[in-house]
Structure formats: C-alpha cells, structure tokens
C-alpha positions in Angstrom: 9.9 -14.6 -6.7 12.2 -11.7 -6.1 14.4 -10.4 -9.0 17.4 -8.1 -8.9 17.1 -5.0 -11.1 20.4 -4.4 -12.9 21.6 -1.1 -14.5 21.0 -2.4 -18.1 17.6 -3.8 -17.4 14.6 -1.9 -18.7 12.9 -2.5 -15.4 9.8 -4.1 -16.7 7.8 -4.0 -13.5 4.6 -5.4 -14.8 2.0 -7.2 -12.7 -1.3 -8.6 -13.7 -4.6 -7.8 -12.0 -6.0 -10.7 -9.9 -8.4 -13.0 -11.6 -11.8 -11.5 -12.1 -10.6 -7.9 -11.7 -11.8 -5.5 -14.5 -9.4 -3.3 -16.3 -11.2 -0.5 -14.5 -8.9 -1.2 -11.6 -6.2 0.5 -13.6 -8.0 3.8 -13.0 -6.9 3.8 -9.4 -3.2 4.2 -8.6 -1.9 0.8 -7.8 -0.3 0.9 -4.4 3.4 -0.1 -4.2 5.2 -0.8 -0.9 8.8 0.5 -0.6 11.2 -1.2 1.8 14.7 0.4 2.3 17.3 -1.5 4.2 14.7 -3.7 5.8 12.4 -0.9 6.9 9.2 0.1 5.1 9.0 3.8 3.9 5.6 5.3 4.6 5.6 8.6 2.7 3.7 11.4 4.4 1.4 12.0 1.4 2.2 10.9 -2.1 3.1 7.2 -2.2 4.9 5.2 -4.8 2.6 3.9 -7.6 2.5 2.0 -10.9 1.5 4.3 -13.8 -0.7 3.6 -16.8 2.4 2.2 -18.6 3.0 -0.3 -15.9 6.1 1.5 -14.7 6.9 2.0 -11.0 7.4 5.6 -9.9 8.7 6.8 -6.5 8.8 10.2 -4.9 12.4 11.2 -5.4 12.8 13.6 -2.4 12.0 11.1 0.3 13.9 8.3 -1.4 17.0 10.5 -1.9 16.9 12.0 1.6 16.6 8.5 3.1 19.9 7.8 1.2 21.5 10.9 2.8 21.3 12.9 -0.4 20.7 16.6 -0.6 17.7 17.5 -2.8 16.8 21.0 -4.2 14.2 22.5 -6.5 14.6 25.1 -9.2 11.1 26.3 -10.1 12.1 28.4 -13.1 13.5 25.4 -15.0 11.4 22.7 -13.2 14.7 21.0 -12.3 15.6 18.9 -9.2 19.3 19.1 -8.3 20.6 16.2 -6.2 23.9 15.7 -4.4 24.9 12.3 -3.1 28.6 11.8 -2.2 30.6 12.7 -5.3 27.6 12.6 -7.6 26.0 15.8 -9.0 22.6 15.0 -10.5 20.2 17.2 -12.4 16.7 15.9 -13.1 14.1 17.8 -15.1 10.3 17.3 -14.9 8.9 16.0 -18.2 12.2 14.5 -19.3 13.3 10.9 -19.4 16.9 11.6 -18.6 19.2 12.9 -15.9 22.6 14.5 -16.0 25.0 12.8 -13.7 28.4 14.5 -13.3 28.0 15.9 -16.8 27.0 12.6 -18.4 23.5 11.9 -19.6 21.5 8.8 -18.3 18.2 8.0 -20.0 15.2 6.1 -18.8 12.0 4.7 -20.4 9.7 6.9 -18.3 9.7 10.6 -17.7 10.0 12.3 -14.3 6.6 13.8 -13.5 5.1 16.3 -11.0 2.1 14.9 -9.1 0.5 16.4 -6.1 3.4 18.8 -5.6 5.9 15.9 -5.5 8.5 14.9 -8.1 8.2 11.2 -9.1 10.9 9.3 -10.9 11.1 5.8 -12.4 12.5 3.2 -10.1 15.4 2.7 -12.5 16.6 6.1 -11.5 17.1 4.9 -7.9 19.3 2.0 -9.0 21.3 3.6 -11.9 21.7 7.2 -10.6 21.5 7.0 -6.8 23.5 3.8 -6.8 21.3 1.5 -4.7 20.5 -2.1 -5.3 16.8 -2.5 -6.2 14.8 -5.7 -5.9 11.2 -6.2 -7.0 8.9 -8.7 -5.2 6.2 -9.3 -7.8 4.0 -11.3 -5.5 3.4 -8.4 -3.1 4.2 -5.4 -5.4 7.0 -4.4 -3.1 10.2 -2.5 -4.0 13.2 -3.5 -1.8 16.0 -1.0 -1.9 19.4 -1.8 -0.4 22.0 0.8 0.4 24.0 -1.0 3.2 24.7 -4.6 4.2 24.3 -5.8 7.7 25.3 -9.4 8.1 24.2 -9.5 11.7 20.7 -8.3 11.1 17.7 -10.6 10.9 14.9 -10.2 8.3 11.5 -11.8 7.8 10.5 -13.6 4.6 9.3 -10.3 3.2 12.7 -8.6 3.6 11.7 -6.6 6.7 14.2 -5.9 9.6 13.3 -7.7 12.8 13.8 -5.9 16.2 14.4 -7.4 19.6 14.3 -4.4 21.9 11.5 -2.0 23.1 8.9 -4.7 22.3 5.2 -4.2 22.5 3.3 -5.6 25.6 1.8 -8.3 23.5 4.9 -9.3 21.5 4.1 -13.0 22.1 1.0 -12.6 19.9 3.2 -12.2 16.8 5.8 -14.4 15.1 8.3 -11.5 15.4 8.4 -7.7 15.8 9.4 -5.4 13.0 11.8 -2.5 13.3 9.5 -0.2 11.3 6.2 -1.0 12.9 5.3 1.1 16.0 4.2 -0.6 19.2 0.9 1.3 18.9 0.0 -0.8 15.9 0.8 -4.1 17.6 -1.0 -3.1 20.8 -4.2 -2.0 19.2 -7.1 -4.1 20.5 -8.4 -7.1 18.5 -11.9 -7.1 16.9 -14.8 -8.9 18.7 -14.0 -12.6 19.0 -14.7 -15.9 20.7 -11.9 -15.8 23.2 -11.8 -19.6 23.5 -11.3 -20.2 19.8 -9.6 -17.0 18.5 -6.0 -17.2 17.4 -3.3 -14.6 17.1 -0.8 -14.5 14.2 2.0 -16.3 16.1 -0.4 -19.3 16.6 -1.8 -19.2 13.0 1.6 -19.2 11.4 2.9 -22.0 13.7 -0.1 -24.4 13.6 -2.3 -23.9 10.5 -0.8 -24.9 7.0 -2.9 -22.3 5.1 -0.9 -19.5 6.7 2.1 -19.7 4.5 3.9 -17.1 2.4 2.4 -18.2 -0.9 -1.2 -17.8 0.4 -0.5 -14.6 2.4 1.1 -13.0 -0.7 -2.2 -13.6 -2.6 -4.2 -12.1 0.3 -1.9 -9.0 0.4 -2.3 -8.5 -3.4 -6.1 -8.6 -3.2 -6.1 -6.2 -0.3 -3.8 -3.8 -2.1 -6.0 -3.9 -5.2 -9.1 -3.4 -3.1 -7.6 -0.5 -1.2 -6.4 1.2 -4.4 -10.0 1.3 -5.6 -11.8 1.7 -2.3 -9.9 4.7 -1.1 -9.6 6.5 -4.4 -12.9 7.9 -5.6 -13.7 10.8 -7.9 -17.3 11.8 -8.8 -16.0 13.0 -12.2 -14.8 9.6 -13.3 -16.4 6.9 -11.2 -18.6 4.5 -13.3 -20.0 1.0 -13.3 -16.7 -0.5 -14.1 -15.4 0.8 -10.8 -18.3 -0.9 -9.1 -17.6 -4.2 -10.8 -13.9 -4.0 -10.0 -14.6 -3.4 -6.3 -17.1 -6.3 -6.3 -14.6 -8.6 -7.9 -12.1 -8.2 -5.0 -14.6 -9.4 -2.5 -15.8 -12.8 -1.3 -19.4 -13.4 -2.6 -22.1 -16.0 -2.6 -24.3 -14.0 -5.0 -24.5 -10.7 -6.9 -26.5 -9.1 -4.1 -23.8 -6.7 -3.0 -23.2 -5.3 -6.4 -26.5 -3.3 -6.2 -25.3 -1.6 -3.0 -22.0 -0.7 -4.6 -23.8 0.8 -7.5 -26.0 2.8 -5.2 -22.7 4.2 -3.6 -21.5 5.1 -7.1 -24.6 7.2 -7.7 -24.2 8.8 -4.2 -20.6 9.7 -5.1 -21.8 11.6 -8.2 -24.7 13.3 -6.3 -22.6 14.3 -3.3 -19.5 15.2 -5.4 -17.2 13.0 -3.4 -13.4 12.9 -4.1 -11.2 10.8 -1.9 -7.5 9.9 -2.1 -5.9 7.2 0.0 -3.6 4.2 0.5 -4.1 0.9 2.3 -1.0 -1.1 3.3 -1.7 -4.5 4.8 0.9 -6.1 7.2 1.4 -9.8 6.5 2.7 -10.6 9.9 -0.4 -9.2 11.7 -3.4 -11.6 11.1 -6.1 -12.4 13.7 -8.7 -15.2 13.5 -11.7 -14.3 15.6 -12.7 -17.9 16.3 -16.0 -17.2 14.5 -14.8 -18.0 11.0 -13.3 -14.7 10.1 -9.7 -13.5 9.6 -8.7 -9.9 10.0 -5.5 -8.4 8.4 -4.2 -5.3 10.2 -3.3 -2.5 7.8 -2.0 1.0 7.9 -3.9 3.6 6.0 -3.8 7.2 4.8 -6.9 9.0 3.6 -7.9 12.5 2.5 -11.4 13.7 1.7 -11.0 16.4 -0.9 -14.6 17.1 -2.0 -18.1 16.5 -0.8 -21.4 18.3 -0.2 -22.5 16.4 2.9 -20.0 14.7 5.2 -21.8 11.3 5.3 -21.2 8.0 3.7 -18.1 9.3 2.0 -16.7 5.8 1.8 -18.3 2.6 0.7 -18.5 1.3 4.3 -21.4 0.3 6.5 -19.5 1.4 9.6 -18.7 4.9 8.3 -18.9 7.2 11.4 -22.0 9.4 11.6 -20.7 11.5 14.4 -17.4 12.7 12.7 -17.1 15.5 10.2 -13.9 15.0 8.3 -12.0 18.1 7.3 -11.4 18.6 3.6 -7.9 18.3 2.1 -6.5 17.0 5.4 -4.6 13.7 5.6 -5.8 11.2 8.2 -3.8 8.2 9.1 -4.3 5.2 11.3 -4.6 1.4 11.6 -7.5 -0.9 10.9 -8.4 -4.6 10.8 -9.7 -5.5 7.4 -12.2 -8.4 7.5 -11.4 -11.3 5.1 -13.5 -14.4 4.3 -14.0 -17.5 2.2 -16.8 -19.8 1.3 -14.5 -22.7 0.5 -13.7 -25.5 2.8 -10.7 -27.8 2.9 -7.6 -26.2 1.6 -9.1 -22.7 1.5 -5.8 -20.7 1.6 -5.7 -19.2 -1.8 -9.4 -18.3 -1.8 -9.4 -15.8 1.0 -10.8 -12.4 -0.2 -12.1 -9.2 1.2 -15.3 -9.8 3.1 -18.5 -7.9 2.0 -18.7 -6.2 5.4 -15.0 -5.1 5.5 -14.7 -1.7 7.1 -12.1 1.0 7.6 -13.9 1.9 10.9 -15.0 -1.3 12.5 -11.9 -1.7 14.6 -9.5 1.1 14.1 -7.4 4.0 15.2 -7.5 7.3 13.2 -6.0 10.7 13.6 -5.0 13.7 11.6 -1.5 13.8 10.2 0.5 16.4 12.0 
C-alpha cells in the first residue's frame, strides 16, 4: 500500500527483509527505485539507498536538478547551496538540518557524502524542495510528484505510459512506459519453446498468478538478491553473505550453498570488489514455455578491484573472453531467471533460480 509522506511525519521508511533472509543482507546497500512524475530516475552512478538506520537517502543534485533547481558546491565549508524558485537553501554535509530562506529545518538523518555525491534524507525532498513524496513499501519505491497531469495515464506502479514512438514488438507488452527505451523492449528473448512461450501481455491477461500482489513479491526478492549479488568486497564478505544470497534463491536442497561459499573464498583470494544495482521491470516478464520465467532488469556494475579478471561475479555464465576495466561503470539489460518448485497457486513462491545470470541473455556497454 502507498502512503503519502507529510511534512510533520518522521518518514519512517522501514521495510523488513524477505522471509529467510539473514541480517547480513543489511551489509549491502538496499536498492531503492525513484519515480518522479511517472518516470523512473536512473542515476548515472550513485543510486538512492536505505542506510543502516532504515532511512532512505537520495542523491540531492540529481533530484534537485530534475526539479529545475540550481545546485552548487562549496568545498571549504562542505556546503551545498540550492536555489529553487524563491527558495534559498543551504545544506551542510554531516548536519541534520538545512537553512531555508534564513529559517532552520531539521531532519532525523544527516546529509552525507558518499562516492563523491551528496545524499540527503528523503524528507528533505518533501519539506525543503516542496514536492509530494509517496512511498510504495511493497516495491521499495519512492514516488515524487512535482506536477499534476490529469490527462496522463499511469500503470499500477505509478509509471507514465506512452503511446508514441513505440517499439517494434509493442504488442508483447501490456503497455509501453515513457521512461523505458525501445532498446530494452526490443532485446531478444531467452531460448524458449516457441509454441508454448508467453510474453508479458499474454501472461498478465490470461494467468491469475501474474497479479500486482505476486509481482511485488518477486520484485522485492530480486532487489534484495541484486543488492547482495552486485555488491561484493573481499575485505568484508563472509559466510553470512553466502547464506543471505542462498536464501533469495529457489532451492530443492542445500547443494548450491557450497558453490556460493567457494565463490566467497575466491573473492577473498582474488581481492574482488564490485559495486552495482539491479532494477527489475515488473511489466517485462517472459515465460519460456519450459517452466521458467524471466524478469527483464536494468543494471549498473563497476569492478573496482581484482587480481585476475575471471569469475568476478557469482555467475556460471560470467564471460571468459572479456576483461572488464577497473573503476568503470557498465550498464545494460538482462533477463533474470526465476523459478519455483511449488504447483497449484505458485505465485507468491517464485524466487531467483539457482542458474540466474547477468550474462545469459543481456546487453552490456560502458557508461559514456
């Protein structure tokens, strides 16, 4: 259920980890989607996240500039001056307050500097920048509204639907989103049984399990999985990480856990550090007719440290013929394999498949 965030509310944006997920999952930055005026914001590097105190923080420059505000930086005082309309705002790193037209506004979380970006609590966006902020707890999504368009059409996740410049295979989808490029829609599907496979337009129309309640559960599991899978540090990785990854996946036994543990040891030996984000798209699901669902997702990934450029990710399809440059962001689209071992009403049980891969069916390129 969505809830409006008011100016007097302490913005308690808490969400529990899925059943079976260890508290180790908190070691990875929980990925938060941000949708502004119906269009998802995909930040070029540092994404919004939930901190260790369960507070949602967003990169202020990108949010403010999307709202047509001017943003500066004063390095000597670690201060961020912002102008929006008749509002003069001064925000200082390490402080839980902002000065707005000479008046002090306080928050329950400090502004922080992370990866060269200034992050502010989400309450800052609603109280200081003057936007309406809505939190979708089921999908860990922030919805920011700055304008109202009564003529616009939105999907059930608050995303703006477009009707022009459609992809060649638009009929495969229940609708086409304004913020999703045609390249993502037109990417080829994974290997399938062509006589039995079903595209998302058919799945949503004909199969009861493909409803918002179930899809929200799947998206939550994928986000948790991605936050762990694409964020690895040889200095901190441990067996709790292995157990947390294992808990996000569909299993018939504990067999896969030993392979995850081997990867943990390889991360330490090879001194692997990875940072990344996985953002699944709920309207883009494909059933291959062989008993498997794939959820198309957008991703960002950066390989910061390694001795050997091999098996950097826990992924049986990790490419052997590509050497990834260090400290360079790569972006792309991928179909993440999902599965269940439950018959009948299986909808809520779908989890990440053991053989899920970033590279099985994908597009990847350097961020320019």
